N, C-alpha and C positions, 0 to 999 in steps of 0.2 A: 647885900649879897643874896641872890635867889637861892632858895633851898631846893634840894633834889626832891624832897617830899612834896612841896607845893607844885613844882613843875610836873611831877608824876601825876598828881591828882588832877591837874588841869589839862595837861597835854596828851597823856597816854590814852584817854578814852577816844581820841580823835585819830588814832593811828590808822584805822581802816579807811577813813576819809582821805587821809594824806596819801596812803598807798593807792587808793582808787584814782585820785587825781594824777599822781605820778605815773601810774600804769597807763592811763588813757592818753597822757601826753607823750610818753615814751614808747608805749606798745611793746614792752618787753618786761617780763616779770623780774629778772635779775637786776636790770637797770633801775626799775622802780624801787626795788628793795634798797639798792645803794643810795638812790636819791633821797628816800625817806630817812635812811640812817643819817646821811649828811645833813638833811634839813633839821632833824631833831637835835642833832649836835649843835648846829648853828642857833636854833631856837633856844636851847638851854643856855648857851653862852650869852645870848641877847635877852634873856628872860628879865633881867633887871630893867630893860627899856620898855617892857610891856606895861601898859598903863591901866590894866584891869579891864573888866568887861568880858565879852565873849572871846575866848582865846582862839576859837576855831578859824575865823577869817584871818587873823594875824598869822597863825600857824600855816594855813593853806597858802598864804602869800609867800611865805618862806619856801614851802615845797615847790610852788610854781616857779619862783625865781631860780632855785637850785636846778629844777628840771630843764628850764630854758638855757641856763648856763651850761648844763651838761650837753644839751642838744647843740649848742653853739660850738663847743669843743669838738664834739663828734663830727659836726659839719666841716670844721676846719681840717680835721684829720681824714675824713672819708668822703666829704662832699656828697653825702647822701641824705641830707635833711632839708626840709623845706624852710625857706625864710618866711618871716611873718608877712612880708610884702607879697610873696607868692601865695601864701595861704589866703590872704585877703582877696587876691585876684582870682581865687578859685582853682589855682593850679597846685600841684603838689604830689607827693608820694602817696599813692593810693594802694600800695601793696602792703602785704604783711598780714599776719593772722589776726582774727578778731577773737578776743577773749572776754569772758564774763567778768564784770567788775568784782573786785575783791570783797566789797562790803555787802553784796547781795547774797543772801542765804535762803534760796527757795526751798520749800518742802518737796518731798518726793512727789506728792500729788501735783504741785505746781509745775514741777519739771515734766511730768508725764503729759499734762494738759497743754503746756505752752512752750515746749522745747523748740518746736519749729519756728514759732513767732519770735522767741528770744534770740534764736540763732540769726534770723533775718535782721532783727534790730541791731544786734552786735556787729554784724557784717556791715550794715549801713552806717552805723556810728563810726566804725573804724575807717570808713572812706571819707568822712568829713575832714576838712582842714583843721589843724590843731587849734586855731583860735575859736573855731565854732564848736569843736568837740569839747574844749574846756568849759565853755559857758553852759553847754548842755549837761555835762557831768556835774558842775557846781550847782546848777539850778535843780535839775530833775533827779539826780542820784543823791546829792548831798543836801538839798533843800535850802540852800543859801538864798537870802533875799537879794534883790537887785543891787541894793546898796553894798551888801557884803561882797558880792561878786565884783562890783566896781572897785572896792578896796583891794581885793585879792589880785585882780588883773591890772589895776592901775589905770583904768580908763573911766571916763564919765559914765554915770548911770544910763544916760541916753544911748551911749555906745553899746552898753551891755544889752539894753532892750533891743537895739537894732541887730546886734549879733545873734541874740536868741531868736529873733524873728527869722533872720536869714538861715540860721542853723536848722530851725524847725522846718522851714520850707524845703531846704536841701535834703533833710532827713526824710521828709514826706516823699519827695521825688525819687530818692534812692530806694526807699521801701517799695514804692509803686513799681519801679523798674525791676527790683528783685522779685517781687511777688508775681509780676507778669512773666518773668523768666522761669520762675518755679512752676507756674501753672502750665506754661508751654512744655516744660520738661516732663510734667506729669502726664501729658497726653501721649 
């Protein structure tokens, strides 16, 4: 039987990463809180099935699954969430606020210097389809390896690499468009 102390020691240090992933998938702070809470409860119950090693990919897999399950229920109830097929096709809900990830804690100086650039990046990231947004968050914000991302998302490593490439290209295009729009508005 897993002990609460062992679980706390291994899993709690990753709660910011869990929230960050949930937030960028759901794009709502309260919903992300709920998903992380549910995911941690599920992780604790399944902790006896964890076979050691780095708990972070295992935990983020649970967070991802709970978030997508939550999105599926919300879609059935409100019909306002993009399916994975639509996301892969490049269509989808591109509305909603862009928020700063939970695990980033910039200094006051960093905020002063790069607030404009950060806002543009957050806006562009929020416009990516969920399957592309999640690989960017897992790789660039959370620093997971391609293999760990493949484990979290349940797709082959080659697919992770392909999604990252496409996500980066789309992010670049979105940022270019936003920067062009910003410079036109500045005139």
